[in-house]
Each structure stands twice: as C-alpha cells, then as structure tokens.
N, C-alpha and C positions, 0 to 999 in steps of 0.2 A: 740664418740656417741653424736648425737644431743640432746640438752636439751629438754626433753619432754614437759616441761612447755611452752617453746617458740612455739613449734608446736601447742599445744592446744590454745595458745593465737592467733596465726595466723589463725587457723581454725575458732576460735570464731569471730575474726574481719572480716574474709571473709564472714561468715554467716550473720553478722550484715549488711555488705555492700550489700549483695544480698537482704536481707529483705527490706533495705532502698530503693534500686532501684525498687523493686517490688511495694512498697508503692507509690513511685513517679509515676510509670507507671499507677497504678490503679487510682491515682488522675487525671492524664492526661486524661484517658478514661472517668472518671466520669465528668470531666470538659466539655467535648465536647458532651456528650450524649444529654443534653437538646437542644442544638443548632441543632444537627442532627435530633432529633425527631420533631423539629419544621418544618422541611422540609415537613413531612407528613401532618401537619395541613394546611400549605400553599398550598400544592399540591391539597388538596381537593377543594380549591378555583379556581384553574386555570387548572385542568386536562382536562376539556372539551373543552378548547380553540383550541386544535389541537391534532391529533393522536400521534404526537411525544412527547406529554406531558402525555401520558397514564401511563407511569411507572416511578418509581424512580430507581436509580442505586447505585452501590457501591461508597463509598467515602473514599479517603485516605488523611489523614491530616499529613502534613510534619511538624515535630518539632524536632529541635536539632539533625539532622542527622538520624531521625527515621521516618518511616511511621506507623501511627496508622490507621489500615484498618477496615472499618465497612461495613457490608452488610445489605440491607433492609430485613425485615421479613414479613411474612403474617399478623402479628399482628400490622402492621403500626408503627413499631419501628425499629431503627437500632440496630444491634448486633455487638459488637466488636469481630473480628475474629482473628486478630493477630497484633503483633508489629514486625517490621523488619527493618534492616538497609537500608538506601537509597543507592542504588548502583550507581546512576548517580546524578550529581549536580541538585538541585531543587532551583530555585530562590525564595527569599522572596516575598510573595504576589502572588505566582503562582495560576492561575485559569485555568485549562486545563482538557481535557478528552482524554485519549488514552489507548491502551492496556497496562496495567501496569505489568511489569515483576514481581514485588514483589507481585502481586495479581494474579498469574497464568495467566498473559496476558489477564485478563478480562478487558473490557472497564470500566474505573474507573474515577470518577471525582476527580482530584488531587488539593488540596487547602492548604493554611495555615490558622491558626486558626482565624485570624481577619475577615475572610469572614462571620462569624456568628454575627458580631457586628452591622450590619445594614441591612436594607431591600435591599439596592443595592447589597450586597453580596449574598443574597438569589436569586435575579433576575439573577445574573451571574451563580449561581449554576444551575438554570433551563436552562440557555443558554448552559451550558456544558452537561446537561442531553439530550438536543436536539442532540448534537453530538453523544452521546451514542446511541440514537434512530436511527440516520442516519446510523451509523456503523452496527447496528443490523438488518437493513432492506435493504437499497439500495446502500450504499456507495461502497462496494466492487464490486458489479455488474457494477456500472458506471466506476469504475477505470479500469476494465478489458478492456475497449475500450478507455482508456485515454493514448495517446502515451507519454505524459510528465511524467506520473506516471510509465509506463513501463521502460522508459529510466532511471528514477531515481532509480528504483529497480535494474536494470542491473548494475548501477554504485554504488550500495549500499549507495545511498544518502537518508538515512532514514528521514532526516530533510528537504526535498525539499520544503514542503509546507510552512515552516517558512523562508527558506533561499534563495528561488529562486531569481536570480538577475534581477528583473523586472526594466525597465527603468523609475522609478517613477519621476525622476528629469528632464527628457528631456522636452524641451520647447513644442514640439508637443503634448506630452501626457498631460502636465499640462493645456495647453490652451484648448484642447478638453475636458478634464475632468471637467474644470470649466463650460464649455458649457453644459456638461451632467448634472451636479448638478443643473444648472439653469433650464434646461428643466424638471428635476425631481421636482423642487420646484413649477413649473407651472402645475404639474400633467398632463403633455402632453406626453403620451406614444408614439405617432407618432414622435414627435420631439426627444425623447430619442432614438428611433430606428435609426433615421437619424444620430445622433451624434455617435452612436455605429458603424454605417457603416463606418464613417470616421476613428474611432479608429481602426477598423479591417483592413483598407487599409494600414496603416503604421506600425502596430504591426506585428511581425512575427506570424506564426501559433501557435508556441509554447507559445509565450507571450500572445496571445489572449486566448489560451486554459487555461493558468494559471489564467488569470484574471477572466474568466467565472467560473472556478472551485471554486475559493475563493468566488466569488459573490454568487454562489449557496450554498456552504457548510457553510461559515461564515455569508453570508448575510441572509440566512434563519434563522440561529440561532439568529442573531441580531434582525430580524423581530419578532420572537417569544419572545425574551427577552423584546422588547419594548411593546409588547402586555401585557406581564406579569407586566411590570413596570406600565402601565396604570391601570391595575387591582389593583395593590398595592398602586396607587396614589403617585408614586415617579417619578422624572424626567426621561425622556427617555435618552437613550445613543446614541449620534450622533458623537462619536469620529471618526476622519478620514476625516472630511469635509474640513479641512484647511491644507495649506502647512506647512511644507514639507509633500507631500503625501508619504504614505507607505502602508504596507499590510492592515492595518485597514481601509484604504480608500475604499477597496473593500468590507469590512463589511458594511460600510454605503451605498455605491452605490448599492450593492446587495440588501440590505434591502429596499431601496427606490424603486428599480426596481421591486422587488417582490410585494411590496404593489400595484404598478400600474398594474402589471400582474394579481393579484388576483381580483382587482376591475373590470377589463375588462373581466376576464376569471375565475369567481369564482369556476367553476367546477374543475379547476386544483388544488385548494388549498390542498386537501389531498394527491395528487399524486406527490411525489417528483421527480420521474423519468421524468414525463411530464414537470415539472417546470424546470428541468435542460435543457431539450431539448429547451424550450422556451428561456431561458437565452442565450443559445449558438447561437441563430439566428443572 
C-alpha cells in the first residue's frame, strides 16, 4: 500500500505548481493590457485617415511557447480571452496578421511583447490591422481571379506569399527596378508606367502577377503605415529600397506607386479593388 502521506504531499505540490502557473499567467496578461489598451487611444488619432483603419482587431501575443489572445470590446478596451499553446513555430519579433488557428481562424495581429515598447511598434500594429481589413473586405474576392493563388492552393502551398521564388537577383530585374525607384523619386507617374512596361516584358505572367499582388497588399499597408508614422511624428519606413532586393522591395515600390496613383486619381483612394486594377496595368 502506498504511503498516504506521500500522496498528500504530491497532491499539495501539484496544487502549488498550478497556483504558481496561474499567477504567472495572470501577471503576463496584466503586463500587456496597458499596451494593448493604448491602441485604442492611438486609434482615435488616426482612424479617419482611411476606411481600412476604421476598426481594431484581435491581438495574439507570443511568449514562451504560448499565445495570449485578446479581443477588442465595445468599451474601447481589450479583453483577455484565452491562453493556448502555439502549434506552429513563431519567430521572435514576429509582426504579422493571418487567420490564426489558435483563435478559431479569425484574422489576428500576431506579435511579441516588445512591439509595445515604441511608437514604431504601434505603427506596425496598424499596418497589420490594414491586412485584417483587406481580408475582411476585398482580398478573397481578388484572389478568386488570381491564377498564382489558385495554383498555390492546388499544391497546398499555404506560404506562397512569403516563399515565391521571384528572380530578385537577376541583373535585368535589378537594373529596371533601380530605374523604377528613380522615376518614383521624381514623382513621375508616366515614367513609372514606362519602366513597368519593361518589367512586364521580361517577367513571366506569374512573376508579374506576384509582384503586383505584393505591391497591392503589402504596398498599401506600407502606405497607410507611413501616413500613421507621419501622424505620430516618427520616421517613415522605407525598408526594401536597397540591394539585395527581396519581398520587402515590393512593399516600398508598391507604397511609392500607390502614393503617385492617389495623387493623380484621388477618387480611387477608398476603393481597394480599383487600386489593384490600376497597379496591374
């Protein structure tokens, strides 16, 4: 027969461990609530800038293998809804928005805690909220006519937007892209269009489709982010302008192109579907 005292001691230690873990979890939640609730205060300042900034969205904070998931409430505060184990690896410093499995596949802004340490972090949160708004409105409709997306889904390539093998390092691309950036610096939309015609001639249809998709999706979010940064009086984000070119190059090029499009066609500004059509030209 087992020693009853040992059983009692083990049960006691188990209870102590659970209580300690719950206390730690509660401290983690309380640690992040002030930073999360600051989102609402900043949102009041920038929400009129574009319809995609009308709402705030769920936030999942990754810490020590766990997601701490918070939902916005009608009282302009965030409410902690659950803690759950992270099922797929999440890199330190992640700032992304996607349908999060651990949050019932709701579009969720996924970050790590240091994002609340600076105004730059908040600007990026609003960048990710733009992606939530894109998904909630027009993104899936646009993807229905996007062959590169359909092919990726057939191949179960869920990460195609991140991993597409675009020829960033080819000489023809880099030379043309420097010309494109130069035309953008000159604020010359006609010159930009001419360079893009050159790009379209030697890129495959699939490659051009990928480029214009990222220019629209990420370029627009970057454009909004920089408007937010100007409002917050912090430096704009222009990552992607220098070699070696990579996916973020299209964030920058898209943002600059969209700025030129809106200046010459301000009526397009609230219509993301028309904006995408313009970028594809």
